[in-house]
C-alpha positions in Angstrom: 0.0 0.0 0.0 2.9 2.4 0.7 3.9 2.5 -3.0 0.3 3.4 -4.0 0.3 6.1 -1.2 3.6 7.6 -2.3 2.5 7.6 -6.0 -0.7 9.6 -5.1 1.0 12.0 -2.6 3.9 12.8 -5.0 1.4 14.3 -7.4 1.2 17.4 -5.1 4.4 17.3 -3.0 3.8 20.7 -1.4 0.2 19.9 -0.2 1.2 16.5 1.0 4.7 17.2 2.4 3.7 16.2 6.0 2.3 12.9 4.8 5.3 12.2 2.6 7.8 13.0 5.4 5.8 10.8 7.9 6.1 7.9 5.5 9.8 8.6 4.7 10.5 8.4 8.4 8.3 5.3 8.9 6.4 7.4 11.4 2.9 6.7 10.0 0.7 3.8 9.3 -1.0 3.6 5.9 -4.6 3.0 6.9 -5.8 3.1 3.3 -4.3 3.9 -0.1 -6.0 4.0 -3.5 -5.2 5.9 -6.7 -7.7 8.6 -5.7 -6.8 9.1 -2.0 -4.8 8.2 1.1 -5.5 8.0 4.8 -2.6 7.9 7.3 -2.2 7.7 11.0 0.8 9.5 12.3 2.0 7.4 15.2 4.0 10.1 17.0 1.2 12.5 17.2 -1.9 10.2 16.9 -3.1 12.5 14.1 -5.0 11.1 11.1 -4.0 12.7 7.7 -6.4 12.5 4.8 -6.1 13.5 1.2 -8.7 12.3 -1.4 -9.2 14.0 -4.8 -12.0 11.4 -5.2 -14.6 12.9 -2.9 -16.7 9.7 -2.6 -13.5 7.8 -1.6 -12.7 10.5 0.9 -16.0 10.1 2.6 -15.6 6.3 2.7 -12.2 6.8 4.3 -13.6 9.1 6.9 -16.4 6.6 7.6 -13.7 3.9 8.2 -12.2 5.8 11.2 -13.5 4.3 14.5 -11.8 6.7 16.8 -10.1 10.1 16.0 -8.0 12.4 18.2 -7.3 14.9 15.5 -7.4 14.9 11.7 -6.0 17.1 9.0 -7.9 17.1 5.8 -6.3 18.3 2.6 -9.5 19.1 0.7 -11.8 21.8 1.9 -14.9 20.0 0.5 -14.4 17.0 2.9 -13.9 19.1 6.1 -17.5 19.6 7.0 -18.3 15.9 6.5 -15.3 14.9 8.6 -16.3 17.3 11.4 -19.8 15.9 11.6 -18.9 12.3 11.1 -16.1 12.2 13.6 -17.8 14.5 16.1 -14.9 17.0 16.2 -15.5 20.6 17.1 -12.6 23.0 16.8 -11.4 23.8 13.3 -8.8 26.0 11.8 -7.7 26.4 8.1 -4.2 26.9 6.8 -2.0 27.0 3.7 0.8 24.4 3.6 4.4 25.8 3.4 7.6 24.0 2.7 11.2 24.9 2.0 12.5 22.8 -0.9 15.7 24.7 -1.6 18.7 22.5 -1.1 20.9 25.0 0.8 20.5 26.1 4.4 19.4 29.7 4.9 22.0 32.2 6.2 21.9 32.9 9.9 23.4 36.0 11.3 21.7 36.5 14.7 22.1 38.5 17.9 20.1 35.9 19.7 21.2 33.2 22.1 19.1 30.2 21.2 18.9 27.2 23.5 16.6 24.6 24.9 14.4 25.8 27.8 14.9 25.4 31.5 12.0 24.7 33.8 11.1 28.4 34.2 11.1 29.0 30.5 9.1 25.9 29.8 6.4 27.0 32.2 6.2 30.4 30.5 5.8 28.7 27.2 2.9 26.7 28.6 1.4 29.8 30.1 1.2 31.7 26.8 0.9 29.0 24.1 -2.5 27.3 24.1 -2.8 26.0 20.6 -1.7 22.5 21.7 -2.1 20.8 25.1 0.6 21.0 27.8 1.2 17.3 27.4 2.3 17.9 23.8 4.6 20.7 24.8 6.2 18.4 27.4 6.7 15.7 24.7 8.2 18.2 22.3 10.6 19.3 25.0 11.4 15.7 25.9 12.4 15.0 22.2 14.7 18.0 22.3 12.7 20.0 19.7 11.8 23.1 21.7 14.0 26.2 21.7 14.0 29.5 23.5 15.6 32.8 22.2 17.3 35.2 24.5 18.5 38.8 23.7 21.0 39.5 26.4 19.3 38.3 29.6 15.8 38.7 28.1 13.7 35.7 27.1 12.2 37.1 23.9 10.4 34.1 22.3 10.4 30.4 21.3 9.9 27.9 18.5 10.0 24.2 17.9 8.9 21.2 16.0 5.4 19.8 16.5 5.0 16.0 17.2 4.3 15.4 13.5 7.6 17.0 12.5 6.3 20.3 11.3 7.9 23.6 12.1 5.8 25.8 14.4 5.2 27.2 17.9 6.9 30.3 16.7 6.1 33.2 19.1 7.9 36.4 19.9 6.6 38.2 23.0 4.8 41.5 22.3 7.5 43.7 23.8 10.2 42.3 21.5 8.3 42.3 18.2 9.4 44.3 15.3 13.1 43.7 15.8 13.6 40.8 13.4 13.8 38.2 16.2 11.0 36.0 14.6 13.0 35.7 11.3 16.2 35.0 13.1 14.6 32.3 15.2 12.9 30.7 12.2 16.2 30.7 10.3 17.7 28.8 13.2 14.9 26.3 13.2 15.2 25.8 9.4 18.9 25.0 9.8 18.2 22.7 12.8 15.7 20.7 10.8 17.9 20.5 7.7 20.9 19.4 9.7 18.7 16.3 10.6 18.2 15.6 6.9 14.6 16.8 6.9 12.6 19.3 4.9 11.3 22.3 6.9 7.6 22.5 6.5 4.6 23.9 8.3 1.5 25.9 8.0 0.1 29.5 7.8 -3.2 30.1 9.4 -5.5 31.7 6.9 -5.4 35.5 7.4 -2.0 35.6 9.1 -0.5 38.1 6.6 2.6 38.7 8.8 3.5 35.0 8.8 2.9 34.7 5.1 5.3 37.6 4.3 7.9 36.0 6.5 7.6 32.6 4.9 7.9 34.1 1.4 10.9 36.1 2.5 12.6 32.9 3.8 12.0 31.1 0.5 9.1 28.8 1.5 6.6 27.7 -1.1 3.0 28.2 -0.2 0.1 26.0 -1.3 -2.8 27.4 -3.2 -5.0 24.8 -1.5 -6.5 25.2 2.0 -6.1 22.4 4.5 -8.4 22.0 7.5 -7.5 20.8 11.0 -10.2 19.3 13.1 -9.7 18.8 16.8 
Protein backbone atom coordinates (compact mmCIF):
# COMPACT_ATOMS: atom_id res chain seq x y z
CA UNK A 1 0.00 0.00 0.00
CA UNK A 2 2.86 2.41 0.68
CA UNK A 3 3.87 2.47 -2.98
CA UNK A 4 0.32 3.43 -3.95
CA UNK A 5 0.27 6.05 -1.20
CA UNK A 6 3.56 7.60 -2.33
CA UNK A 7 2.46 7.65 -5.97
CA UNK A 8 -0.70 9.56 -5.09
CA UNK A 9 0.96 11.95 -2.63
CA UNK A 10 3.85 12.83 -4.96
CA UNK A 11 1.37 14.30 -7.43
CA UNK A 12 1.23 17.36 -5.15
CA UNK A 13 4.37 17.32 -3.05
CA UNK A 14 3.77 20.69 -1.38
CA UNK A 15 0.23 19.92 -0.24
CA UNK A 16 1.23 16.46 0.99
CA UNK A 17 4.68 17.17 2.44
CA UNK A 18 3.69 16.22 5.99
CA UNK A 19 2.30 12.89 4.83
CA UNK A 20 5.30 12.17 2.62
CA UNK A 21 7.76 12.98 5.39
CA UNK A 22 5.85 10.80 7.86
CA UNK A 23 6.09 7.88 5.45
CA UNK A 24 9.77 8.56 4.72
CA UNK A 25 10.51 8.37 8.43
CA UNK A 26 8.33 5.27 8.89
CA UNK A 27 6.38 7.35 11.41
CA UNK A 28 2.90 6.73 10.01
CA UNK A 29 0.67 3.75 9.27
CA UNK A 30 -1.03 3.62 5.88
CA UNK A 31 -4.64 3.02 6.88
CA UNK A 32 -5.83 3.05 3.26
CA UNK A 33 -4.31 3.91 -0.11
CA UNK A 34 -5.98 4.02 -3.51
CA UNK A 35 -5.16 5.93 -6.69
CA UNK A 36 -7.69 8.59 -5.65
CA UNK A 37 -6.77 9.12 -2.03
CA UNK A 38 -4.77 8.19 1.07
CA UNK A 39 -5.47 7.99 4.80
CA UNK A 40 -2.56 7.87 7.25
CA UNK A 41 -2.25 7.71 11.03
CA UNK A 42 0.85 9.47 12.33
CA UNK A 43 2.02 7.36 15.25
CA UNK A 44 4.03 10.06 17.01
CA UNK A 45 1.16 12.53 17.23
CA UNK A 46 -1.87 10.18 16.87
CA UNK A 47 -3.14 12.48 14.09
CA UNK A 48 -5.01 11.15 11.06
CA UNK A 49 -3.98 12.68 7.74
CA UNK A 50 -6.38 12.51 4.81
CA UNK A 51 -6.12 13.49 1.18
CA UNK A 52 -8.66 12.35 -1.41
CA UNK A 53 -9.18 13.98 -4.78
CA UNK A 54 -11.95 11.41 -5.22
CA UNK A 55 -14.59 12.89 -2.88
CA UNK A 56 -16.67 9.73 -2.58
CA UNK A 57 -13.52 7.82 -1.61
CA UNK A 58 -12.69 10.54 0.90
CA UNK A 59 -16.05 10.11 2.60
CA UNK A 60 -15.59 6.34 2.70
CA UNK A 61 -12.17 6.76 4.29
CA UNK A 62 -13.63 9.12 6.91
CA UNK A 63 -16.38 6.58 7.60
CA UNK A 64 -13.73 3.92 8.19
CA UNK A 65 -12.22 5.80 11.17
CA UNK A 66 -13.46 4.32 14.46
CA UNK A 67 -11.77 6.75 16.84
CA UNK A 68 -10.11 10.06 16.02
CA UNK A 69 -8.04 12.35 18.24
CA UNK A 70 -7.34 14.90 15.49
CA UNK A 71 -7.45 14.89 11.71
CA UNK A 72 -6.01 17.15 9.03
CA UNK A 73 -7.94 17.14 5.77
CA UNK A 74 -6.29 18.32 2.56
CA UNK A 75 -9.51 19.06 0.66
CA UNK A 76 -11.83 21.77 1.93
CA UNK A 77 -14.86 19.97 0.51
CA UNK A 78 -14.36 17.04 2.90
CA UNK A 79 -13.86 19.09 6.07
CA UNK A 80 -17.52 19.60 6.99
CA UNK A 81 -18.26 15.89 6.47
CA UNK A 82 -15.29 14.87 8.62
CA UNK A 83 -16.29 17.30 11.36
CA UNK A 84 -19.81 15.92 11.60
CA UNK A 85 -18.94 12.25 11.11
CA UNK A 86 -16.05 12.22 13.62
CA UNK A 87 -17.77 14.52 16.15
CA UNK A 88 -14.89 16.99 16.21
CA UNK A 89 -15.48 20.60 17.13
CA UNK A 90 -12.59 23.02 16.80
CA UNK A 91 -11.37 23.83 13.31
CA UNK A 92 -8.75 26.04 11.76
CA UNK A 93 -7.74 26.43 8.15
CA UNK A 94 -4.23 26.89 6.78
CA UNK A 95 -2.02 26.99 3.73
CA UNK A 96 0.80 24.44 3.64
CA UNK A 97 4.36 25.78 3.39
CA UNK A 98 7.61 23.98 2.65
CA UNK A 99 11.22 24.89 2.00
CA UNK A 100 12.48 22.82 -0.92
CA UNK A 101 15.72 24.69 -1.59
CA UNK A 102 18.72 22.46 -1.08
CA UNK A 103 20.85 24.98 0.81
CA UNK A 104 20.47 26.08 4.40
CA UNK A 105 19.43 29.69 4.93
CA UNK A 106 22.00 32.18 6.15
CA UNK A 107 21.94 32.85 9.87
CA UNK A 108 23.38 36.01 11.35
CA UNK A 109 21.72 36.47 14.71
CA UNK A 110 22.12 38.48 17.86
CA UNK A 111 20.06 35.90 19.74
CA UNK A 112 21.23 33.19 22.10
CA UNK A 113 19.05 30.21 21.17
CA UNK A 114 18.94 27.23 23.50
CA UNK A 115 16.62 24.61 24.94
CA UNK A 116 14.36 25.83 27.75
CA UNK A 117 14.94 25.36 31.45
CA UNK A 118 11.98 24.67 33.75
CA UNK A 119 11.11 28.35 34.20
CA UNK A 120 11.08 29.03 30.46
CA UNK A 121 9.11 25.87 29.80
CA UNK A 122 6.43 27.04 32.21
CA UNK A 123 6.24 30.44 30.53
CA UNK A 124 5.78 28.73 27.17
CA UNK A 125 2.89 26.72 28.59
CA UNK A 126 1.37 29.85 30.12
CA UNK A 127 1.24 31.71 26.81
CA UNK A 128 0.92 29.02 24.11
CA UNK A 129 -2.48 27.34 24.12
CA UNK A 130 -2.79 26.00 20.58
CA UNK A 131 -1.75 22.53 21.74
CA UNK A 132 -2.12 20.77 25.12
CA UNK A 133 0.59 21.03 27.76
CA UNK A 134 1.25 17.31 27.40
CA UNK A 135 2.30 17.87 23.78
CA UNK A 136 4.59 20.72 24.78
CA UNK A 137 6.17 18.40 27.36
CA UNK A 138 6.73 15.73 24.71
CA UNK A 139 8.24 18.21 22.25
CA UNK A 140 10.60 19.28 25.03
CA UNK A 141 11.42 15.66 25.88
CA UNK A 142 12.37 15.05 22.24
CA UNK A 143 14.73 18.03 22.32
CA UNK A 144 12.73 19.96 19.73
CA UNK A 145 11.80 23.08 21.71
CA UNK A 146 14.00 26.19 21.74
CA UNK A 147 14.04 29.54 23.51
CA UNK A 148 15.56 32.77 22.18
CA UNK A 149 17.33 35.24 24.46
CA UNK A 150 18.51 38.76 23.70
CA UNK A 151 21.00 39.48 26.42
CA UNK A 152 19.28 38.35 29.60
CA UNK A 153 15.80 38.73 28.13
CA UNK A 154 13.69 35.73 27.11
CA UNK A 155 12.18 37.07 23.87
CA UNK A 156 10.41 34.10 22.27
CA UNK A 157 10.39 30.43 21.34
CA UNK A 158 9.87 27.94 18.54
CA UNK A 159 10.00 24.19 17.94
CA UNK A 160 8.87 21.18 15.95
CA UNK A 161 5.41 19.75 16.48
CA UNK A 162 5.03 16.04 17.16
CA UNK A 163 4.26 15.42 13.48
CA UNK A 164 7.61 16.97 12.55
CA UNK A 165 6.30 20.29 11.29
CA UNK A 166 7.91 23.63 12.09
CA UNK A 167 5.84 25.76 14.44
CA UNK A 168 5.24 27.15 17.92
CA UNK A 169 6.91 30.34 16.71
CA UNK A 170 6.14 33.20 19.06
CA UNK A 171 7.94 36.42 19.92
CA UNK A 172 6.61 38.17 23.01
CA UNK A 173 4.83 41.46 22.32
CA UNK A 174 7.45 43.75 23.80
CA UNK A 175 10.16 42.29 21.53
CA UNK A 176 8.30 42.26 18.23
CA UNK A 177 9.37 44.34 15.26
CA UNK A 178 13.08 43.71 15.78
CA UNK A 179 13.60 40.79 13.40
CA UNK A 180 13.76 38.18 16.16
CA UNK A 181 11.05 36.00 14.59
CA UNK A 182 12.96 35.74 11.33
CA UNK A 183 16.23 34.98 13.13
CA UNK A 184 14.59 32.28 15.23
CA UNK A 185 12.92 30.68 12.23
CA UNK A 186 16.18 30.68 10.28
CA UNK A 187 17.75 28.83 13.22
CA UNK A 188 14.91 26.28 13.20
CA UNK A 189 15.17 25.75 9.45
CA UNK A 190 18.88 25.01 9.78
CA UNK A 191 18.24 22.72 12.75
CA UNK A 192 15.69 20.72 10.77
CA UNK A 193 17.87 20.51 7.67
CA UNK A 194 20.86 19.37 9.70
CA UNK A 195 18.75 16.34 10.62
CA UNK A 196 18.22 15.58 6.95
CA UNK A 197 14.63 16.79 6.92
CA UNK A 198 12.61 19.30 4.94
CA UNK A 199 11.34 22.34 6.86
CA UNK A 200 7.58 22.54 6.46
CA UNK A 201 4.64 23.93 8.34
CA UNK A 202 1.45 25.91 7.96
CA UNK A 203 0.14 29.46 7.83
CA UNK A 204 -3.24 30.06 9.42
CA UNK A 205 -5.54 31.75 6.92
CA UNK A 206 -5.43 35.50 7.40
CA UNK A 207 -2.01 35.64 9.07
CA UNK A 208 -0.45 38.10 6.63
CA UNK A 209 2.62 38.69 8.81
CA UNK A 210 3.50 35.00 8.79
CA UNK A 211 2.85 34.73 5.06
CA UNK A 212 5.26 37.58 4.32
CA UNK A 213 7.91 35.99 6.52
CA UNK A 214 7.60 32.56 4.89
CA UNK A 215 7.87 34.07 1.42
CA UNK A 216 10.92 36.09 2.47
CA UNK A 217 12.58 32.92 3.77
CA UNK A 218 11.99 31.06 0.52
CA UNK A 219 9.10 28.80 1.48
CA UNK A 220 6.62 27.67 -1.15
CA UNK A 221 2.99 28.23 -0.15
CA UNK A 222 0.14 25.99 -1.30
CA UNK A 223 -2.84 27.37 -3.17
CA UNK A 224 -4.99 24.75 -1.50
CA UNK A 225 -6.45 25.19 1.98
CA UNK A 226 -6.13 22.39 4.51
CA UNK A 227 -8.38 21.99 7.54
CA UNK A 228 -7.47 20.85 11.03
CA UNK A 229 -10.22 19.26 13.13
CA UNK A 230 -9.65 18.79 16.84
